Structure formats: C-alpha cells, structure tokens
PDB file of N, CA, C and O in Angstrom:
ATOM      1  N   MET A   1      31.318  -8.444 -15.554  1.00  0.00           N
ATOM      2  CA  MET A   1      32.019  -8.141 -14.047  1.00  0.00           C
ATOM      3  C   MET A   1      31.188  -7.289 -13.268  1.00  0.00           C
ATOM      4  O   MET A   1      30.885  -6.179 -13.706  1.00  0.00           O
ATOM      5  N   LYS A   2      30.742  -7.732 -12.037  1.00  0.00           N
ATOM      6  CA  LYS A   2      30.003  -6.737 -11.240  1.00  0.00           C
ATOM      7  C   LYS A   2      30.717  -5.982 -10.616  1.00  0.00           C
ATOM      8  O   LYS A   2      31.883  -6.179 -10.275  1.00  0.00           O
ATOM      9  N   LEU A   3      29.929  -4.882 -10.387  1.00  0.00           N
ATOM     10  CA  LEU A   3      30.858  -3.739  -9.476  1.00  0.00           C
ATOM     11  C   LEU A   3      30.509  -4.028  -8.038  1.00  0.00           C
ATOM     12  O   LEU A   3      29.366  -4.406  -7.782  1.00  0.00           O
ATOM     13  N   GLU A   4      31.413  -3.878  -7.066  1.00  0.00           N
ATOM     14  CA  GLU A   4      31.289  -3.925  -5.727  1.00  0.00           C
ATOM     15  C   GLU A   4      30.721  -2.542  -5.330  1.00  0.00           C
ATOM     16  O   GLU A   4      31.303  -1.459  -5.387  1.00  0.00           O
ATOM     17  N   SER A   5      29.507  -2.795  -4.931  1.00  0.00           N
ATOM     18  CA  SER A   5      28.549  -1.547  -4.442  1.00  0.00           C
ATOM     19  C   SER A   5      28.658  -1.195  -3.004  1.00  0.00           C
ATOM     20  O   SER A   5      28.634  -2.073  -2.141  1.00  0.00           O
ATOM     21  N   THR A   6      28.771   0.012  -2.736  1.00  0.00           N
ATOM     22  CA  THR A   6      28.247   0.410  -1.268  1.00  0.00           C
ATOM     23  C   THR A   6      27.438   1.387  -1.355  1.00  0.00           C
ATOM     24  O   THR A   6      27.168   2.000  -2.387  1.00  0.00           O
ATOM     25  N   SER A   7      26.989   1.590  -0.218  1.00  0.00           N
ATOM     26  CA  SER A   7      25.738   2.469  -0.141  1.00  0.00           C
ATOM     27  C   SER A   7      26.149   4.002  -0.684  1.00  0.00           C
ATOM     28  O   SER A   7      25.397   4.648  -1.414  1.00  0.00           O
ATOM     29  N   ASN A   8      27.108   4.361  -0.344  1.00  0.00           N
ATOM     30  CA  ASN A   8      27.716   5.815  -0.977  1.00  0.00           C
ATOM     31  C   ASN A   8      28.042   5.720  -2.327  1.00  0.00           C
ATOM     32  O   ASN A   8      28.440   6.757  -2.857  1.00  0.00           O
ATOM     33  N   SER A   9      27.949   4.536  -3.122  1.00  0.00           N
ATOM     34  CA  SER A   9      28.181   4.604  -4.629  1.00  0.00           C
ATOM     35  C   SER A   9      27.022   4.686  -5.349  1.00  0.00           C
ATOM     36  O   SER A   9      27.120   4.801  -6.571  1.00  0.00           O
ATOM     37  N   LEU A  10      25.823   4.646  -4.777  1.00  0.00           N
ATOM     38  CA  LEU A  10      24.516   4.271  -5.351  1.00  0.00           C
ATOM     39  C   LEU A  10      23.736   5.811  -5.556  1.00  0.00           C
ATOM     40  O   LEU A  10      23.995   6.808  -4.883  1.00  0.00           O
ATOM     41  N   ASN A  11      22.714   5.727  -6.665  1.00  0.00           N
ATOM     42  CA  ASN A  11      22.039   7.011  -6.768  1.00  0.00           C
ATOM     43  C   ASN A  11      21.093   7.022  -5.592  1.00  0.00           C
ATOM     44  O   ASN A  11      20.950   5.987  -4.942  1.00  0.00           O
ATOM     45  N   SER A  12      20.430   8.133  -5.270  1.00  0.00           N
ATOM     46  CA  SER A  12      19.797   8.555  -4.120  1.00  0.00           C
ATOM     47  C   SER A  12      18.543   7.541  -3.797  1.00  0.00           C
ATOM     48  O   SER A  12      18.176   7.225  -2.665  1.00  0.00           O
ATOM     49  N   ILE A  13      18.124   7.222  -4.696  1.00  0.00           N
ATOM     50  CA  ILE A  13      16.764   6.239  -4.261  1.00  0.00           C
ATOM     51  C   ILE A  13      17.209   4.968  -3.968  1.00  0.00           C
ATOM     52  O   ILE A  13      16.550   4.318  -3.156  1.00  0.00           O
ATOM     53  N   TYR A  14      18.350   4.406  -4.544  1.00  0.00           N
ATOM     54  CA  TYR A  14      18.950   2.798  -3.840  1.00  0.00           C
ATOM     55  C   TYR A  14      19.286   3.268  -2.742  1.00  0.00           C
ATOM     56  O   TYR A  14      18.817   2.636  -1.795  1.00  0.00           O
ATOM     57  N   ARG A  15      20.116   4.404  -2.391  1.00  0.00           N
ATOM     58  CA  ARG A  15      20.357   4.504  -1.108  1.00  0.00           C
ATOM     59  C   ARG A  15      19.649   4.314  -0.028  1.00  0.00           C
ATOM     60  O   ARG A  15      20.000   3.716   0.990  1.00  0.00           O
ATOM     61  N   GLU A  16      18.212   5.045  -0.346  1.00  0.00           N
ATOM     62  CA  GLU A  16      17.226   5.002   0.584  1.00  0.00           C
ATOM     63  C   GLU A  16      16.736   3.609   0.869  1.00  0.00           C
ATOM     64  O   GLU A  16      16.500   3.122   1.975  1.00  0.00           O
ATOM     65  N   LEU A  17      16.626   3.059  -0.300  1.00  0.00           N
ATOM     66  CA  LEU A  17      16.139   1.445  -0.266  1.00  0.00           C
ATOM     67  C   LEU A  17      16.921   0.856   0.463  1.00  0.00           C
ATOM     68  O   LEU A  17      16.468   0.286   1.456  1.00  0.00           O
ATOM     69  N   VAL A  18      18.309   0.823   0.186  1.00  0.00           N
ATOM     70  CA  VAL A  18      19.294   0.077   1.166  1.00  0.00           C
ATOM     71  C   VAL A  18      19.185   0.437   2.736  1.00  0.00           C
ATOM     72  O   VAL A  18      19.532  -0.350   3.617  1.00  0.00           O
ATOM     73  N   ASP A  19      18.763   1.471   2.928  1.00  0.00           N
ATOM     74  CA  ASP A  19      18.505   1.974   4.604  1.00  0.00           C
ATOM     75  C   ASP A  19      17.484   1.082   4.937  1.00  0.00           C
ATOM     76  O   ASP A  19      17.442   0.463   6.001  1.00  0.00           O
ATOM     77  N   ILE A  20      16.661   1.009   4.040  1.00  0.00           N
ATOM     78  CA  ILE A  20      15.186   0.396   4.489  1.00  0.00           C
ATOM     79  C   ILE A  20      15.025  -0.967   4.178  1.00  0.00           C
ATOM     80  O   ILE A  20      14.155  -1.459   4.896  1.00  0.00           O
ATOM     81  N   ILE A  21      15.601  -1.897   3.263  1.00  0.00           N
ATOM     82  CA  ILE A  21      15.752  -3.332   2.894  1.00  0.00           C
ATOM     83  C   ILE A  21      16.924  -3.969   2.861  1.00  0.00           C
ATOM     84  O   ILE A  21      17.003  -5.193   2.755  1.00  0.00           O
ATOM     85  N   GLY A  22      18.065  -3.079   2.962  1.00  0.00           N
ATOM     86  CA  GLY A  22      19.390  -3.865   2.727  1.00  0.00           C
ATOM     87  C   GLY A  22      19.734  -3.815   1.285  1.00  0.00           C
ATOM     88  O   GLY A  22      18.980  -3.604   0.336  1.00  0.00           O
ATOM     89  N   MET A  23      21.075  -4.059   1.291  1.00  0.00           N
ATOM     90  CA  MET A  23      21.675  -4.023  -0.067  1.00  0.00           C
ATOM     91  C   MET A  23      21.242  -5.347  -0.611  1.00  0.00           C
ATOM     92  O   MET A  23      20.872  -5.178  -1.773  1.00  0.00           O
ATOM     93  N   GLU A  24      21.169  -6.216  -0.353  1.00  0.00           N
ATOM     94  CA  GLU A  24      20.890  -7.602  -1.227  1.00  0.00           C
ATOM     95  C   GLU A  24      19.220  -7.415  -1.760  1.00  0.00           C
ATOM     96  O   GLU A  24      18.874  -7.436  -2.941  1.00  0.00           O
ATOM     97  N   ASN A  25      18.587  -7.286  -0.942  1.00  0.00           N
ATOM     98  CA  ASN A  25      16.950  -6.722  -1.607  1.00  0.00           C
ATOM     99  C   ASN A  25      17.019  -5.766  -2.359  1.00  0.00           C
ATOM    100  O   ASN A  25      16.313  -5.806  -3.367  1.00  0.00           O
ATOM    101  N   THR A  26      17.840  -4.654  -2.140  1.00  0.00           N
ATOM    102  CA  THR A  26      17.828  -3.590  -3.142  1.00  0.00           C
ATOM    103  C   THR A  26      18.479  -3.878  -4.331  1.00  0.00           C
ATOM    104  O   THR A  26      18.231  -3.191  -5.323  1.00  0.00           O
ATOM    105  N   GLU A  27      19.417  -4.955  -4.390  1.00  0.00           N
ATOM    106  CA  GLU A  27      19.976  -5.247  -5.737  1.00  0.00           C
ATOM    107  C   GLU A  27      18.847  -6.106  -6.386  1.00  0.00           C
ATOM    108  O   GLU A  27      18.702  -6.022  -7.606  1.00  0.00           O
ATOM    109  N   LYS A  28      18.058  -6.907  -5.676  1.00  0.00           N
ATOM    110  CA  LYS A  28      17.001  -7.801  -6.288  1.00  0.00           C
ATOM    111  C   LYS A  28      15.865  -6.772  -6.978  1.00  0.00           C
ATOM    112  O   LYS A  28      15.396  -7.104  -8.067  1.00  0.00           O
ATOM    113  N   LEU A  29      15.570  -5.938  -6.555  1.00  0.00           N
ATOM    114  CA  LEU A  29      14.617  -4.836  -7.036  1.00  0.00           C
ATOM    115  C   LEU A  29      15.087  -4.190  -8.180  1.00  0.00           C
ATOM    116  O   LEU A  29      14.448  -4.046  -9.222  1.00  0.00           O
ATOM    117  N   TYR A  30      16.412  -3.742  -7.920  1.00  0.00           N
ATOM    118  CA  TYR A  30      16.968  -3.360  -9.162  1.00  0.00           C
ATOM    119  C   TYR A  30      17.033  -4.110 -10.511  1.00  0.00           C
ATOM    120  O   TYR A  30      16.789  -3.590 -11.600  1.00  0.00           O
ATOM    121  N   ALA A  31      17.387  -5.376 -10.311  1.00  0.00           N
ATOM    122  CA  ALA A  31      17.435  -6.405 -11.163  1.00  0.00           C
ATOM    123  C   ALA A  31      16.225  -6.361 -12.018  1.00  0.00           C
ATOM    124  O   ALA A  31      16.167  -6.151 -13.230  1.00  0.00           O
ATOM    125  N   GLU A  32      15.111  -6.635 -11.036  1.00  0.00           N
ATOM    126  CA  GLU A  32      13.581  -6.734 -11.458  1.00  0.00           C
ATOM    127  C   GLU A  32      13.199  -5.516 -12.140  1.00  0.00           C
ATOM    128  O   GLU A  32      12.524  -5.750 -13.143  1.00  0.00           O
ATOM    129  N   PHE A  33      13.385  -4.466 -11.947  1.00  0.00           N
ATOM    130  CA  PHE A  33      12.681  -3.093 -12.165  1.00  0.00           C
ATOM    131  C   PHE A  33      13.426  -1.981 -12.628  1.00  0.00           C
ATOM    132  O   PHE A  33      12.948  -0.854 -12.760  1.00  0.00           O
ATOM    133  N   LYS A  34      14.813  -2.356 -12.920  1.00  0.00           N
ATOM    134  CA  LYS A  34      15.613  -1.208 -13.494  1.00  0.00           C
ATOM    135  C   LYS A  34      15.194  -0.556 -14.837  1.00  0.00           C
ATOM    136  O   LYS A  34      15.149  -1.217 -15.874  1.00  0.00           O
ATOM    137  N   GLY A  35      14.919   0.625 -14.790  1.00  0.00           N
ATOM    138  CA  GLY A  35      14.611   1.161 -16.046  1.00  0.00           C
ATOM    139  C   GLY A  35      13.142   1.664 -15.985  1.00  0.00           C
ATOM    140  O   GLY A  35      12.793   2.587 -16.721  1.00  0.00           O
ATOM    141  N   GLN A  36      12.309   1.097 -15.155  1.00  0.00           N
ATOM    142  CA  GLN A  36      10.931   0.931 -15.150  1.00  0.00           C
ATOM    143  C   GLN A  36      10.326   2.271 -14.058  1.00  0.00           C
ATOM    144  O   GLN A  36      10.875   2.369 -12.961  1.00  0.00           O
ATOM    145  N   GLN A  37       9.379   3.100 -14.362  1.00  0.00           N
ATOM    146  CA  GLN A  37       8.831   3.744 -13.325  1.00  0.00           C
ATOM    147  C   GLN A  37       7.749   2.775 -12.599  1.00  0.00           C
ATOM    148  O   GLN A  37       6.847   2.185 -13.194  1.00  0.00           O
ATOM    149  N   VAL A  38       8.003   2.717 -11.212  1.00  0.00           N
ATOM    150  CA  VAL A  38       7.065   2.150 -10.300  1.00  0.00           C
ATOM    151  C   VAL A  38       6.366   3.190  -9.493  1.00  0.00           C
ATOM    152  O   VAL A  38       6.968   4.084  -8.898  1.00  0.00           O
ATOM    153  N   SER A  39       5.166   3.051  -9.494  1.00  0.00           N
ATOM    154  CA  SER A  39       4.185   3.682  -8.645  1.00  0.00           C
ATOM    155  C   SER A  39       3.488   2.903  -7.623  1.00  0.00           C
ATOM    156  O   SER A  39       2.927   1.854  -7.943  1.00  0.00           O
ATOM    157  N   TYR A  40       3.476   3.350  -6.370  1.00  0.00           N
ATOM    158  CA  TYR A  40       2.903   2.806  -5.211  1.00  0.00           C
ATOM    159  C   TYR A  40       1.454   3.344  -4.993  1.00  0.00           C
ATOM    160  O   TYR A  40       1.297   4.565  -5.001  1.00  0.00           O
ATOM    161  N   PRO A  41       0.352   2.495  -4.794  1.00  0.00           N
ATOM    162  CA  PRO A  41      -0.627   2.836  -4.318  1.00  0.00           C
ATOM    163  C   PRO A  41      -0.682   3.668  -2.923  1.00  0.00           C
ATOM    164  O   PRO A  41       0.076   3.377  -1.998  1.00  0.00           O
ATOM    165  N   VAL A  42      -1.617   4.709  -2.836  1.00  0.00           N
ATOM    166  CA  VAL A  42      -1.556   5.309  -1.271  1.00  0.00           C
ATOM    167  C   VAL A  42      -2.269   4.306  -0.412  1.00  0.00           C
ATOM    168  O   VAL A  42      -1.972   4.312   0.783  1.00  0.00           O
ATOM    169  N   LYS A  43      -3.215   3.395  -0.860  1.00  0.00           N
ATOM    170  CA  LYS A  43      -3.626   2.076   0.077  1.00  0.00           C
ATOM    171  C   LYS A  43      -2.902   0.902  -0.044  1.00  0.00           C
ATOM    172  O   LYS A  43      -2.655   0.422  -1.150  1.00  0.00           O
ATOM    173  N   PHE A  44      -2.510   0.356   1.077  1.00  0.00           N
ATOM    174  CA  PHE A  44      -1.587  -0.826   1.015  1.00  0.00           C
ATOM    175  C   PHE A  44      -2.468  -2.151   0.638  1.00  0.00           C
ATOM    176  O   PHE A  44      -1.992  -3.050  -0.055  1.00  0.00           O
ATOM    177  N   HIS A  45      -3.683  -2.184   1.114  1.00  0.00           N
ATOM    178  CA  HIS A  45      -4.694  -3.140   0.697  1.00  0.00           C
ATOM    179  C   HIS A  45      -5.562  -3.044  -0.348  1.00  0.00           C
ATOM    180  O   HIS A  45      -5.983  -1.923  -0.636  1.00  0.00           O
ATOM    181  N   ASN A  46      -5.930  -4.035  -1.000  1.00  0.00           N
ATOM    182  CA  ASN A  46      -6.881  -3.777  -2.198  1.00  0.00           C
ATOM    183  C   ASN A  46      -8.361  -3.260  -1.667  1.00  0.00           C
ATOM    184  O   ASN A  46      -8.625  -3.337  -0.467  1.00  0.00           O
ATOM    185  N   LYS A  47      -9.269  -2.754  -2.572  1.00  0.00           N
ATOM    186  CA  LYS A  47     -10.577  -2.452  -1.914  1.00  0.00           C
ATOM    187  C   LYS A  47     -11.318  -3.438  -1.532  1.00  0.00           C
ATOM    188  O   LYS A  47     -12.012  -3.342  -0.520  1.00  0.00           O
ATOM    189  N   GLN A  48     -11.282  -4.568  -2.301  1.00  0.00           N
ATOM    190  CA  GLN A  48     -12.088  -5.843  -1.937  1.00  0.00           C
ATOM    191  C   GLN A  48     -12.031  -6.279  -0.379  1.00  0.00           C
ATOM    192  O   GLN A  48     -13.013  -6.526   0.321  1.00  0.00           O
ATOM    193  N   PHE A  49     -10.731  -6.319  -0.002  1.00  0.00           N
ATOM    194  CA  PHE A  49     -10.252  -6.547   1.477  1.00  0.00           C
ATOM    195  C   PHE A  49     -10.591  -5.626   2.236  1.00  0.00           C
ATOM    196  O   PHE A  49     -11.040  -6.073   3.291  1.00  0.00           O
ATOM    197  N   ILE A  50     -10.577  -4.193   2.160  1.00  0.00           N
ATOM    198  CA  ILE A  50     -10.766  -3.203   3.035  1.00  0.00           C
ATOM    199  C   ILE A  50     -12.282  -3.105   3.149  1.00  0.00           C
ATOM    200  O   ILE A  50     -12.723  -2.949   4.287  1.00  0.00           O
ATOM    201  N   TYR A  51     -13.171  -3.175   2.106  1.00  0.00           N
ATOM    202  CA  TYR A  51     -14.357  -3.324   2.117  1.00  0.00           C
ATOM    203  C   TYR A  51     -14.959  -4.373   2.996  1.00  0.00           C
ATOM    204  O   TYR A  51     -15.746  -4.121   3.909  1.00  0.00           O
ATOM    205  N   GLY A  52     -14.521  -5.615   2.649  1.00  0.00           N
ATOM    206  CA  GLY A  52     -14.826  -6.755   3.632  1.00  0.00           C
ATOM    207  C   GLY A  52     -14.685  -6.486   4.958  1.00  0.00           C
ATOM    208  O   GLY A  52     -15.623  -6.734   5.715  1.00  0.00           O
ATOM    209  N   GLU A  53     -13.601  -5.990   5.393  1.00  0.00           N
ATOM    210  CA  GLU A  53     -13.022  -5.564   6.729  1.00  0.00           C
ATOM    211  C   GLU A  53     -14.046  -4.488   7.429  1.00  0.00           C
ATOM    212  O   GLU A  53     -14.320  -4.492   8.629  1.00  0.00           O
ATOM    213  N   ILE A  54     -14.533  -3.613   6.508  1.00  0.00           N
ATOM    214  CA  ILE A  54     -15.420  -2.453   6.994  1.00  0.00           C
ATOM    215  C   ILE A  54     -16.783  -3.122   7.325  1.00  0.00           C
ATOM    216  O   ILE A  54     -17.371  -2.819   8.363  1.00  0.00           O
ATOM    217  N   LYS A  55     -17.326  -4.095   6.388  1.00  0.00           N
ATOM    218  CA  LYS A  55     -18.646  -4.806   6.649  1.00  0.00           C
ATOM    219  C   LYS A  55     -18.508  -5.721   7.801  1.00  0.00           C
ATOM    220  O   LYS A  55     -19.565  -6.034   8.348  1.00  0.00           O
ATOM    221  N   LYS A  56     -17.373  -6.227   8.292  1.00  0.00           N
ATOM    222  CA  LYS A  56     -17.171  -6.942   9.399  1.00  0.00           C
ATOM    223  C   LYS A  56     -17.077  -5.994  10.817  1.00  0.00           C
ATOM    224  O   LYS A  56     -17.463  -6.375  11.922  1.00  0.00           O
ATOM    225  N   GLU A  57     -16.683  -5.129  10.619  1.00  0.00           N
ATOM    226  CA  GLU A  57     -16.304  -4.114  11.794  1.00  0.00           C
ATOM    227  C   GLU A  57     -17.678  -3.312  12.176  1.00  0.00           C
ATOM    228  O   GLU A  57     -18.050  -3.081  13.326  1.00  0.00           O
ATOM    229  N   PHE A  58     -18.266  -2.984  11.128  1.00  0.00           N
ATOM    230  CA  PHE A  58     -19.503  -2.239  11.227  1.00  0.00           C
ATOM    231  C   PHE A  58     -20.618  -2.622  12.153  1.00  0.00           C
ATOM    232  O   PHE A  58     -21.225  -3.673  11.947  1.00  0.00           O
ATOM    233  N   ASN A  59     -20.941  -1.815  13.195  1.00  0.00           N
ATOM    234  CA  ASN A  59     -21.955  -2.322  14.177  1.00  0.00           C
ATOM    235  C   ASN A  59     -23.243  -1.289  14.294  1.00  0.00           C
ATOM    236  O   ASN A  59     -24.035  -1.250  15.236  1.00  0.00           O
ATOM    237  N   GLY A  60     -23.257  -0.478  13.132  1.00  0.00           N
ATOM    238  CA  GLY A  60     -24.558   0.360  13.179  1.00  0.00           C
ATOM    239  C   GLY A  60     -24.165   1.743  14.088  1.00  0.00           C
ATOM    240  O   GLY A  60     -24.947   2.692  14.133  1.00  0.00           O
ATOM    241  N   GLY A  61     -23.114   1.749  14.668  1.00  0.00           N
ATOM    242  CA  GLY A  61     -22.910   2.968  15.302  1.00  0.00           C
ATOM    243  C   GLY A  61     -21.525   3.370  15.446  1.00  0.00           C
ATOM    244  O   GLY A  61     -21.118   4.066  16.376  1.00  0.00           O
ATOM    245  N   ASN A  62     -20.779   2.894  14.463  1.00  0.00           N
ATOM    246  CA  ASN A  62     -19.293   3.301  14.379  1.00  0.00           C
ATOM    247  C   ASN A  62     -18.941   3.854  13.083  1.00  0.00           C
ATOM    248  O   ASN A  62     -17.769   3.791  12.711  1.00  0.00           O
ATOM    249  N   LEU A  63     -19.833   4.388  12.361  1.00  0.00           N
ATOM    250  CA  LEU A  63     -19.523   5.015  10.825  1.00  0.00           C
ATOM    251  C   LEU A  63     -18.442   6.038  10.890  1.00  0.00           C
ATOM    252  O   LEU A  63     -17.507   6.065  10.091  1.00  0.00           O
ATOM    253  N   LYS A  64     -18.617   6.948  11.953  1.00  0.00           N
ATOM    254  CA  LYS A  64     -17.325   8.130  12.051  1.00  0.00           C
ATOM    255  C   LYS A  64     -16.080   7.343  12.361  1.00  0.00           C
ATOM    256  O   LYS A  64     -15.046   7.749  11.829  1.00  0.00           O
ATOM    257  N   GLN A  65     -16.004   6.157  13.227  1.00  0.00           N
ATOM    258  CA  GLN A  65     -14.543   5.613  13.488  1.00  0.00           C
ATOM    259  C   GLN A  65     -14.364   4.779  12.120  1.00  0.00           C
ATOM    260  O   GLN A  65     -13.224   4.897  11.670  1.00  0.00           O
ATOM    261  N   LEU A  66     -14.950   4.220  11.594  1.00  0.00           N
ATOM    262  CA  LEU A  66     -14.621   3.301  10.446  1.00  0.00           C
ATOM    263  C   LEU A  66     -13.973   4.505   9.278  1.00  0.00           C
ATOM    264  O   LEU A  66     -12.911   4.535   8.656  1.00  0.00           O
ATOM    265  N   ALA A  67     -14.991   5.312   9.318  1.00  0.00           N
ATOM    266  CA  ALA A  67     -14.432   6.539   8.061  1.00  0.00           C
ATOM    267  C   ALA A  67     -12.836   7.071   8.583  1.00  0.00           C
ATOM    268  O   ALA A  67     -11.951   7.259   7.748  1.00  0.00           O
ATOM    269  N   ALA A  68     -12.655   7.235   9.734  1.00  0.00           N
ATOM    270  CA  ALA A  68     -11.308   7.676  10.269  1.00  0.00           C
ATOM    271  C   ALA A  68     -10.227   6.555   9.989  1.00  0.00           C
ATOM    272  O   ALA A  68      -9.117   6.673   9.469  1.00  0.00           O
ATOM    273  N   LYS A  69     -10.929   5.329  10.530  1.00  0.00           N
ATOM    274  CA  LYS A  69      -9.743   4.232  10.460  1.00  0.00           C
ATOM    275  C   LYS A  69      -9.297   4.002   8.860  1.00  0.00           C
ATOM    276  O   LYS A  69      -8.170   3.617   8.549  1.00  0.00           O
ATOM    277  N   TYR A  70     -10.202   4.255   8.039  1.00  0.00           N
ATOM    278  CA  TYR A  70      -9.869   3.484   6.723  1.00  0.00           C
ATOM    279  C   TYR A  70      -9.617   4.846   5.714  1.00  0.00           C
ATOM    280  O   TYR A  70      -9.467   4.772   4.495  1.00  0.00           O
ATOM    281  N   ASP A  71      -9.608   5.985   6.441  1.00  0.00           N
ATOM    282  CA  ASP A  71      -9.565   7.101   5.463  1.00  0.00           C
ATOM    283  C   ASP A  71     -10.248   7.359   4.402  1.00  0.00           C
ATOM    284  O   ASP A  71      -9.870   7.831   3.329  1.00  0.00           O
ATOM    285  N   TYR A  72     -11.742   6.878   4.903  1.00  0.00           N
ATOM    286  CA  TYR A  72     -12.806   7.337   3.645  1.00  0.00           C
ATOM    287  C   TYR A  72     -13.669   8.191   4.320  1.00  0.00           C
ATOM    288  O   TYR A  72     -13.616   8.353   5.539  1.00  0.00           O
ATOM    289  N   SER A  73     -14.580   8.828   3.476  1.00  0.00           N
ATOM    290  CA  SER A  73     -15.907   9.607   4.008  1.00  0.00           C
ATOM    291  C   SER A  73     -16.989   8.690   4.711  1.00  0.00           C
ATOM    292  O   SER A  73     -17.059   7.492   4.437  1.00  0.00           O
ATOM    293  N   GLU A  74     -17.775   9.257   5.569  1.00  0.00           N
ATOM    294  CA  GLU A  74     -18.763   8.582   6.157  1.00  0.00           C
ATOM    295  C   GLU A  74     -19.742   8.123   5.122  1.00  0.00           C
ATOM    296  O   GLU A  74     -20.319   7.043   5.251  1.00  0.00           O
ATOM    297  N   ARG A  75     -19.981   9.046   3.925  1.00  0.00           N
ATOM    298  CA  ARG A  75     -20.684   8.498   3.132  1.00  0.00           C
ATOM    299  C   ARG A  75     -20.295   7.499   2.398  1.00  0.00           C
ATOM    300  O   ARG A  75     -21.129   6.643   2.103  1.00  0.00           O
ATOM    301  N   THR A  76     -19.123   7.400   2.001  1.00  0.00           N
ATOM    302  CA  THR A  76     -18.487   6.108   1.499  1.00  0.00           C
ATOM    303  C   THR A  76     -18.725   4.640   2.030  1.00  0.00           C
ATOM    304  O   THR A  76     -19.143   3.626   1.471  1.00  0.00           O
ATOM    305  N   ILE A  77     -18.229   4.950   3.548  1.00  0.00           N
ATOM    306  CA  ILE A  77     -18.645   4.048   4.512  1.00  0.00           C
ATOM    307  C   ILE A  77     -19.904   3.408   4.380  1.00  0.00           C
ATOM    308  O   ILE A  77     -19.989   2.192   4.207  1.00  0.00           O
ATOM    309  N   ARG A  78     -21.032   4.272   4.464  1.00  0.00           N
ATOM    310  CA  ARG A  78     -22.326   4.033   4.555  1.00  0.00           C
ATOM    311  C   ARG A  78     -22.773   3.392   3.153  1.00  0.00           C
ATOM    312  O   ARG A  78     -23.792   2.702   3.103  1.00  0.00           O
ATOM    313  N   ARG A  79     -21.908   3.659   1.899  1.00  0.00           N
ATOM    314  CA  ARG A  79     -22.391   2.959   0.789  1.00  0.00           C
ATOM    315  C   ARG A  79     -21.806   1.431   0.597  1.00  0.00           C
ATOM    316  O   ARG A  79     -22.310   0.542  -0.088  1.00  0.00           O
ATOM    317  N   ILE A  80     -20.606   1.369   1.387  1.00  0.00           N
ATOM    318  CA  ILE A  80     -19.942  -0.021   1.340  1.00  0.00           C
ATOM    319  C   ILE A  80     -20.776  -0.880   2.359  1.00  0.00           C
ATOM    320  O   ILE A  80     -20.864  -2.086   2.131  1.00  0.00           O
ATOM    321  N   VAL A  81     -21.376  -0.365   3.431  1.00  0.00           N
ATOM    322  CA  VAL A  81     -22.075  -1.408   4.418  1.00  0.00           C
ATOM    323  C   VAL A  81     -23.264  -1.744   3.868  1.00  0.00           C
ATOM    324  O   VAL A  81     -23.820  -2.786   4.215  1.00  0.00           O
ATOM    325  N   GLN A  82     -23.863  -0.829   2.851  1.00  0.00           N
ATOM    326  CA  GLN A  82     -25.134  -1.108   2.398  1.00  0.00           C
ATOM    327  C   GLN A  82     -25.228  -1.855   1.066  1.00  0.00           C
ATOM    328  O   GLN A  82     -26.298  -2.203   0.566  1.00  0.00           O
ATOM    329  N   SER A  83     -24.107  -2.059   0.570  1.00  0.00           N
ATOM    330  CA  SER A  83     -23.812  -2.581  -0.894  1.00  0.00           C
ATOM    331  C   SER A  83     -24.120  -4.441  -0.520  1.00  0.00           C
ATOM    332  O   SER A  83     -23.839  -4.941   0.569  1.00  0.00           O
ATOM    333  N   LYS A  84     -24.562  -4.995  -1.358  1.00  0.00           N
ATOM    334  CA  LYS A  84     -24.813  -6.492  -1.214  1.00  0.00           C
ATOM    335  C   LYS A  84     -23.289  -7.263  -1.551  1.00  0.00           C
ATOM    336  O   LYS A  84     -22.765  -8.228  -0.994  1.00  0.00           O
ATOM    337  N   ASP A  85     -22.889  -6.538  -2.533  1.00  0.00           N
ATOM    338  CA  ASP A  85     -21.349  -7.385  -2.952  1.00  0.00           C
ATOM    339  C   ASP A  85     -20.142  -6.650  -2.540  1.00  0.00           C
ATOM    340  O   ASP A  85     -20.033  -5.557  -3.095  1.00  0.00           O
ATOM    341  N   GLU A  86     -19.237  -6.952  -1.739  1.00  0.00           N
ATOM    342  CA  GLU A  86     -18.305  -6.054  -1.385  1.00  0.00           C
ATOM    343  C   GLU A  86     -17.232  -5.932  -2.600  1.00  0.00           C
ATOM    344  O   GLU A  86     -16.124  -5.604  -2.174  1.00  0.00           O
ATOM    345  N   HIS A  87     -17.280  -6.094  -3.847  1.00  0.00           N
ATOM    346  CA  HIS A  87     -16.519  -5.659  -4.948  1.00  0.00           C
ATOM    347  C   HIS A  87     -16.971  -4.580  -5.576  1.00  0.00           C
ATOM    348  O   HIS A  87     -16.406  -4.016  -6.513  1.00  0.00           O
ATOM    349  N   GLU A  88     -18.330  -4.175  -4.909  1.00  0.00           N
ATOM    350  CA  GLU A  88     -18.891  -2.858  -5.526  1.00  0.00           C
ATOM    351  C   GLU A  88     -18.331  -1.501  -4.782  1.00  0.00           C
ATOM    352  O   GLU A  88     -17.976  -1.468  -3.604  1.00  0.00           O
ATOM    353  N   GLU A  89     -18.322  -0.590  -5.527  1.00  0.00           N
ATOM    354  CA  GLU A  89     -17.856   0.620  -5.140  1.00  0.00           C
ATOM    355  C   GLU A  89     -18.995   1.606  -5.029  1.00  0.00           C
ATOM    356  O   GLU A  89     -18.774   2.768  -4.688  1.00  0.00           O
TER     357      GLU A  89
END
C-alpha cells in the first residue's frame, strides 16, 4: 500500500527536490536511488567535452576569457590548447 505523499510529509531533501522537479520525478529518483549517497560533480559537462569546446573557441588571444568562462587557470587552458588529444589533461 502506497502512502499518499504531500510536500510537507517528506524529509527535507525530498521537499527541496519536489520544489525543483515536482512530486512525480522526485518519487522516481527516490525509487531509483533510495538509501544511496549521490554525489554530483561541480562541473556539469565531462572534461572531454569541455576541452573540445576550449580548443574550438581558442583564438590565440582569449586565454584569460576562456579561463574565466570554464573556471580553469590560464595555465590549464594553455595546456589544453597545446595538447594533441582532447582527452589528455
């Protein structure tokens, strides 16, 4: 027998999720991940994608702007654009 849930009846993290993604999606996340500790990376996109974008956008004079945009140091941006393989770090 399933309990009828309201936002007020939920633990705090689930109340927050309901506010963001709605009750139905929160219930799906709960069913899939209940009891697990989930950690979300700071960066939304993977490194390979970001490195490829940096290489596409680099024009020789925008090192500082790319560093700010992608939250990397200028040294890291320089290393990325100089690498032959976008999978390298």
